[in-house]
TORMARTI-406151 format. One record per residue (C-alpha): residue in one letter; x, y, z. Coordinates in pm, 1 decimal. Example, Ala and Ser with C-alpha at 12.3 -4.5 7.8 and 13.67 -1.06 7.14 Angstrom:
2
+-----+----------+----------+----------+
| res |        X |        Y |        Z |
+-----+----------+----------+----------+
|   a |   1230.0 |   -450.0 |    780.0 |
|   s |   1367.0 |   -106.0 |    714.0 |
+-----+----------+----------+----------+
***
This chain:
271
+-----+----------+----------+----------+
| res |        X |        Y |        Z |
+-----+----------+----------+----------+
|   m |  -1506.1 |  -1288.5 |   -268.0 |
|   i |  -1177.7 |  -1144.6 |   -140.5 |
|   q |  -1036.1 |  -1357.6 |    141.7 |
|   a |   -689.1 |  -1206.4 |    180.3 |
|   d |   -590.7 |   -870.6 |    330.0 |
|   s |   -249.9 |   -780.2 |    188.3 |
|   h |   -180.3 |   -449.4 |    364.0 |
|   l |   -169.9 |   -455.2 |    744.8 |
|   h |     20.0 |   -264.3 |   1013.4 |
|   s |     56.8 |   -392.0 |   1368.3 |
|   s |    251.2 |   -245.2 |   1660.5 |
|   f |    573.8 |   -318.1 |   1471.8 |
|   s |    488.0 |    -14.4 |   1256.9 |
|   g |    557.4 |    326.0 |   1407.1 |
|   d |    199.7 |    445.1 |   1355.5 |
|   s |     13.4 |    149.0 |   1509.0 |
|   d |    -33.1 |     22.3 |   1864.9 |
|   t |   -228.2 |   -290.4 |   1773.2 |
|   p |    -75.1 |   -623.2 |   1881.5 |
|   m |    -19.9 |   -855.9 |   1589.0 |
|   e |   -204.6 |  -1138.9 |   1759.9 |
|   e |   -515.5 |   -923.5 |   1797.6 |
|   m |   -515.3 |   -870.6 |   1422.0 |
|   v |   -466.4 |  -1240.3 |   1356.7 |
|   l |   -762.0 |  -1330.4 |   1580.0 |
|   q |   -976.1 |  -1073.3 |   1401.0 |
|   g |   -880.2 |  -1219.9 |   1065.0 |
|   i |   -978.0 |  -1565.7 |   1183.3 |
|   s |  -1309.3 |  -1437.2 |   1318.5 |
|   q |  -1382.6 |  -1284.1 |    976.5 |
|   k |  -1305.0 |  -1619.6 |    812.2 |
|   l |  -1024.6 |  -1477.4 |    600.3 |
|   d |   -778.1 |  -1731.2 |    470.7 |
|   t |   -471.8 |  -1502.3 |    448.1 |
|   l |   -325.5 |  -1199.1 |    622.2 |
|   c |     -8.3 |  -1034.6 |    495.7 |
|   f |    156.5 |   -798.0 |    740.7 |
|   t |    333.6 |   -512.4 |    563.3 |
|   e |    505.1 |   -319.7 |    840.7 |
|   h |    645.4 |     22.2 |    755.4 |
|   n |   1009.9 |     84.7 |    679.3 |
|   d |   1076.0 |    443.3 |    568.2 |
|   f |   1439.5 |    545.6 |    556.1 |
|   d |   1496.4 |    920.4 |    595.9 |
|   y |   1140.0 |    994.4 |    700.0 |
|   p |   1146.2 |   1357.8 |    819.7 |
|   d |   1087.5 |   1454.4 |   1180.3 |
|   s |    751.9 |   1621.4 |   1239.6 |
|   p |    589.4 |   1805.2 |   1530.5 |
|   d |    423.3 |   1487.0 |   1657.1 |
|   l |    692.4 |   1222.1 |   1597.5 |
|   r |   1051.8 |   1151.5 |   1511.2 |
|   g |   1104.0 |   1001.2 |   1167.8 |
|   e |   1308.7 |    713.3 |   1309.7 |
|   v |    989.4 |    549.2 |   1439.0 |
|   f |    941.9 |    421.9 |   1083.6 |
|   l |   1261.8 |    215.2 |   1092.0 |
|   l |   1146.3 |   -143.6 |   1127.5 |
|   n |   1299.5 |   -390.5 |   1372.8 |
|   v |   1270.6 |   -681.2 |   1131.5 |
|   d |   1409.1 |   -945.3 |   1366.4 |
|   s |   1150.4 |   -875.2 |   1637.4 |
|   y |    873.3 |   -858.3 |   1377.3 |
|   l |    977.1 |  -1186.2 |   1218.0 |
|   y |   1008.6 |  -1361.4 |   1554.9 |
|   d |    653.5 |  -1267.9 |   1653.6 |
|   l |    516.6 |  -1358.8 |   1310.5 |
|   a |    684.4 |  -1701.1 |   1321.5 |
|   r |    538.6 |  -1764.2 |   1666.5 |
|   l |    188.0 |  -1677.4 |   1548.7 |
|   k |    225.3 |  -1881.1 |   1230.0 |
|   e |    290.9 |  -2185.6 |   1442.5 |
|   k |     18.4 |  -2106.8 |   1696.0 |
|   y |   -253.9 |  -2056.3 |   1435.1 |
|   a |   -139.0 |  -2307.1 |   1173.6 |
|   g |   -438.8 |  -2453.9 |    993.6 |
|   k |   -659.7 |  -2159.1 |   1086.2 |
|   i |   -511.3 |  -1880.9 |    874.7 |
|   r |   -209.5 |  -1820.6 |    649.4 |
|   l |     20.8 |  -1543.8 |    771.7 |
|   l |    262.6 |  -1382.6 |    527.8 |
|   f |    577.5 |  -1177.0 |    581.1 |
|   g |    560.4 |   -843.4 |    401.7 |
|   v |    694.7 |   -490.8 |    424.3 |
|   e |    588.3 |   -150.8 |    296.4 |
|   l |    898.4 |     31.6 |    178.2 |
|   g |    886.1 |    408.9 |    166.5 |
|   l |   1040.9 |    521.0 |   -162.5 |
|   q |   1251.7 |    835.4 |   -195.1 |
|   p |   1529.3 |    901.7 |   -448.2 |
|   q |   1806.1 |    940.5 |   -189.6 |
|   v |   1733.2 |    608.5 |    -12.1 |
|   m |   1721.4 |    375.9 |   -311.6 |
|   r |   2048.2 |    204.7 |   -221.7 |
|   q |   1934.0 |    150.6 |    138.3 |
|   n |   1603.1 |     12.7 |     15.5 |
|   a |   1780.3 |   -222.4 |   -224.1 |
|   v |   1992.7 |   -366.4 |     58.0 |
|   f |   1691.9 |   -388.8 |    289.3 |
|   a |   1475.2 |   -568.7 |     32.0 |
|   k |   1740.5 |   -840.2 |      1.2 |
|   s |   1808.8 |   -867.6 |    374.5 |
|   h |   1523.8 |  -1110.6 |    447.4 |
|   e |   1307.9 |  -1353.3 |    251.8 |
|   f |    998.4 |  -1137.5 |    230.9 |
|   d |    680.6 |  -1277.8 |     80.6 |
|   f |    564.2 |   -938.5 |    -41.1 |
|   i |    703.2 |   -586.6 |    -82.6 |
|   i |    483.5 |   -282.1 |   -136.0 |
|   g |    666.1 |     17.9 |   -279.6 |
|   s |    493.5 |    332.1 |   -154.1 |
|   t |    558.7 |    701.7 |   -189.1 |
|   h |    482.7 |    874.7 |    139.7 |
|   i |    726.0 |   1163.7 |    100.1 |
|   s |    748.8 |   1411.1 |   -186.2 |
|   h |   1044.9 |   1650.1 |   -172.6 |
|   g |   1085.0 |   1603.7 |    200.7 |
|   r |    718.1 |   1639.9 |    296.6 |
|   d |    438.1 |   1394.6 |    367.3 |
|   p |     91.9 |   1494.2 |    236.8 |
|   y |    -41.7 |   1366.8 |    569.5 |
|   y |     62.6 |   1704.4 |    712.6 |
|   p |   -119.8 |   2023.8 |    601.8 |
|   d |    201.4 |   2209.8 |    517.9 |
|   f |    229.7 |   1998.9 |    200.6 |
|   f |    -70.2 |   2191.0 |     63.6 |
|   e |      9.0 |   2538.5 |    196.5 |
|   g |     28.5 |   2817.2 |    -61.5 |
|   r |   -112.3 |   2617.5 |   -354.1 |
|   d |   -424.1 |   2440.6 |   -467.8 |
|   d |   -485.7 |   2068.0 |   -447.2 |
|   e |   -422.7 |   2018.3 |   -817.0 |
|   e |    -67.3 |   2149.8 |   -796.9 |
|   a |      4.8 |   1944.7 |   -484.7 |
|   y |   -136.5 |   1628.9 |   -641.8 |
|   m |     78.4 |   1678.6 |   -952.0 |
|   e |    395.4 |   1716.2 |   -745.8 |
|   y |    314.0 |   1392.9 |   -565.9 |
|   f |    251.0 |   1199.6 |   -888.9 |
|   e |    580.1 |   1326.2 |  -1029.2 |
|   s |    752.6 |   1188.2 |   -718.1 |
|   v |    583.6 |    849.9 |   -763.7 |
|   l |    708.9 |    831.8 |  -1122.0 |
|   e |   1062.8 |    929.9 |  -1024.9 |
|   n |   1067.7 |    670.0 |   -747.1 |
|   i |    947.8 |    374.8 |   -953.1 |
|   k |   1186.5 |    463.2 |  -1233.7 |
|   k |   1478.0 |    447.9 |   -990.3 |
|   f |   1377.6 |    145.3 |   -781.1 |
|   s |   1253.7 |   -195.5 |   -891.6 |
|   n |   1266.1 |   -436.7 |   -597.7 |
|   f |    899.7 |   -425.4 |   -504.4 |
|   d |    590.2 |   -617.2 |   -612.9 |
|   v |    311.5 |   -359.6 |   -625.2 |
|   c |    285.2 |     17.2 |   -610.3 |
|   g |    105.3 |    109.4 |   -289.7 |
|   h |   -192.8 |    348.4 |   -266.1 |
|   l |    -98.3 |    515.5 |   -592.7 |
|   d |   -299.3 |    835.1 |   -530.3 |
|   y |   -230.9 |    851.2 |   -153.7 |
|   v |   -200.2 |   1230.9 |   -173.0 |
|   v |   -572.5 |   1263.7 |   -246.0 |
|   r |   -655.1 |   1125.3 |     98.9 |
|   y |   -526.4 |   1446.5 |    257.1 |
|   g |   -622.6 |   1717.0 |      7.7 |
|   r |   -858.4 |   1993.9 |    113.7 |
|   a |  -1130.0 |   1858.1 |   -114.1 |
|   k |  -1005.2 |   1497.9 |    -96.8 |
|   d |  -1141.3 |   1325.5 |   -409.5 |
|   t |  -1427.5 |   1567.4 |   -473.2 |
|   g |  -1365.4 |   1688.6 |   -827.6 |
|   y |  -1059.2 |   1465.4 |   -861.6 |
|   s |  -1033.8 |   1248.8 |  -1172.2 |
|   r |   -775.7 |   1050.5 |  -1363.0 |
|   q |   -831.6 |   1268.6 |  -1668.1 |
|   k |   -688.1 |   1576.0 |  -1492.7 |
|   y |   -356.9 |   1393.7 |  -1454.0 |
|   g |   -386.0 |   1158.2 |  -1750.2 |
|   d |    -33.7 |   1195.8 |  -1891.7 |
|   i |    155.6 |   1152.4 |  -1564.5 |
|   l |    -68.2 |    868.0 |  -1448.6 |
|   d |    -30.3 |    688.6 |  -1780.6 |
|   a |    345.6 |    727.9 |  -1749.4 |
|   i |    331.4 |    572.1 |  -1400.4 |
|   l |    114.3 |    280.2 |  -1514.1 |
|   r |    327.6 |    212.6 |  -1821.1 |
|   e |    644.6 |    216.5 |  -1610.3 |
|   l |    492.3 |    -35.5 |  -1371.8 |
|   l |    382.2 |   -257.8 |  -1657.3 |
|   d |    722.0 |   -237.5 |  -1826.5 |
|   k |    877.5 |   -359.7 |  -1500.7 |
|   g |    618.4 |   -632.7 |  -1446.9 |
|   k |    485.3 |   -467.3 |  -1132.8 |
|   g |    131.5 |   -458.2 |  -1001.8 |
|   i |    -76.9 |   -207.1 |   -811.8 |
|   e |   -288.1 |   -241.7 |   -504.0 |
|   l |   -649.1 |   -156.1 |   -441.6 |
|   n |   -622.9 |     11.5 |   -100.7 |
|   t |   -949.6 |     65.2 |     86.6 |
|   g |   -791.7 |    279.0 |    359.0 |
|   g |   -898.6 |    617.0 |    221.8 |
|   i |  -1265.7 |    556.7 |    297.2 |
|   k |  -1214.1 |    602.3 |    671.7 |
|   s |  -1051.5 |    938.4 |    591.8 |
|   g |  -1361.5 |   1064.7 |    412.8 |
|   m |  -1287.8 |    964.9 |     53.9 |
|   q |  -1560.9 |    837.3 |   -175.2 |
|   d |  -1335.0 |    609.6 |   -381.5 |
|   f |  -1049.5 |    372.4 |   -311.2 |
|   h |   -676.8 |    413.6 |   -383.1 |
|   p |   -631.2 |    434.6 |   -669.6 |
|   c |   -964.3 |    558.4 |   -798.2 |
|   a |  -1169.4 |    328.4 |  -1021.1 |
|   d |  -1070.9 |    515.4 |  -1336.6 |
|   i |   -702.8 |    445.5 |  -1270.7 |
|   l |   -776.6 |     78.3 |  -1203.3 |
|   r |   -973.4 |     62.6 |  -1527.2 |
|   r |   -692.0 |    229.8 |  -1720.4 |
|   y |   -434.8 |     -9.9 |  -1574.2 |
|   r |   -650.0 |   -300.0 |  -1696.2 |
|   e |   -690.9 |   -139.5 |  -2041.6 |
|   l |   -312.5 |   -117.4 |  -2070.2 |
|   g |   -283.5 |   -488.6 |  -1995.4 |
|   g |   -236.0 |   -485.6 |  -1619.0 |
|   e |   -343.9 |   -796.3 |  -1432.3 |
|   i |   -165.3 |   -790.0 |  -1096.3 |
|   v |   -382.8 |   -626.7 |   -830.2 |
|   t |   -360.2 |   -695.5 |   -457.5 |
|   v |   -624.1 |   -580.5 |   -209.9 |
|   g |   -544.1 |   -429.8 |    128.9 |
|   s |   -725.1 |   -241.6 |    401.7 |
|   d |   -412.8 |    -49.7 |    513.0 |
|   s |   -541.7 |   -134.3 |    859.4 |
|   h |   -362.4 |     -8.3 |   1168.9 |
|   d |   -644.4 |   -134.1 |   1391.1 |
|   a |   -795.1 |   -482.3 |   1403.3 |
|   r |  -1144.9 |   -340.7 |   1352.7 |
|   e |  -1045.2 |   -214.2 |   1005.5 |
|   i |   -925.6 |   -547.6 |    865.6 |
|   a |  -1089.1 |   -629.3 |    530.1 |
|   a |  -1297.3 |   -311.5 |    549.0 |
|   h |  -1508.6 |   -252.4 |    234.9 |
|   f |  -1381.5 |   -567.2 |     63.7 |
|   d |  -1723.5 |   -655.5 |    -78.4 |
|   r |  -1730.8 |   -320.4 |   -253.6 |
|   a |  -1367.7 |   -363.2 |   -361.1 |
|   a |  -1456.3 |   -687.3 |   -539.0 |
|   e |  -1741.1 |   -513.6 |   -721.0 |
|   v |  -1513.8 |   -228.9 |   -829.8 |
|   l |  -1247.9 |   -465.8 |   -960.9 |
|   k |  -1504.3 |   -662.7 |  -1161.2 |
|   a |  -1648.4 |   -340.3 |  -1303.6 |
|   c |  -1297.3 |   -238.5 |  -1410.6 |
|   g |  -1246.9 |   -563.0 |  -1600.7 |
|   f |  -1060.5 |   -779.8 |  -1350.7 |
|   e |  -1146.8 |  -1143.2 |  -1289.1 |
|   y |   -879.1 |  -1210.2 |  -1028.7 |
|   y |   -700.2 |  -1050.2 |   -736.8 |
|   c |   -348.6 |  -1147.8 |   -629.2 |
|   v |   -177.3 |  -1265.1 |   -313.8 |
|   f |    202.9 |  -1276.8 |   -301.2 |
|   e |    395.5 |  -1555.7 |   -133.8 |
|   k |    772.2 |  -1582.5 |   -174.2 |
|   r |    749.7 |  -1279.0 |   -403.6 |
|   s |    531.7 |  -1465.1 |   -655.8 |
|   p |    168.5 |  -1375.4 |   -731.4 |
|   e |   -113.9 |  -1622.0 |   -683.6 |
|   f |   -429.6 |  -1539.8 |   -879.6 |
|   h |   -760.0 |  -1584.5 |   -696.7 |
|   r |  -1097.0 |  -1550.0 |   -867.0 |
|   l |  -1309.7 |  -1260.2 |   -745.3 |
+-----+----------+----------+----------+
***
């Protein structure tokens, strides 16, 4: 049983309006023992028609103040952890390195949201080409980013791009991108980094999680053991969504444990 949600966004993230306390109360009502907030910080996120990129610059002091208040208020009822989701891009590696050291985070997710200046969330990422070409470009960006930056604990939603493809994960498989995905997994393992099982794609119409089960299985085959589980929730109603299924998938892929990070160190919890 998975009792920790390690990927949450409250109103301190630019794409959520949900008060942090509302999420904490929901976690308590679901009898979870741990919530890790991982608010967005994406340096150099491009402006888009519906928002300015600067909304993804995190006010860490305000976030930390509210988290500390809630930790005290709900002590003994739930463990609240201090995380961040860093948006990785080649030109912001120095900024990310300074940011990662600026506070005593419990957990840092390194995520690729932008590939060559565009977010797959927006349809223009796919214009003029098929999904396969777009997916490959994204995976190449992930590999470049994790080669250049190391101060993170797990790679977030490794195949995030699939969430927004025309066909989503219909017809998608690890085998189509085997070489690049193996290169990504080996790079993570060489650096001692984990991956996350992110359940957030289901609400977008996907059939599988991020990454797909075949990638999770391959990571395990290569010796990977560090896997966190997160809903990528921006709404209290989504907390711990599909976690029963996530536990089944992890077991089927050969995992006996999932991880929770505190003070940047993984704890292993039996599934």
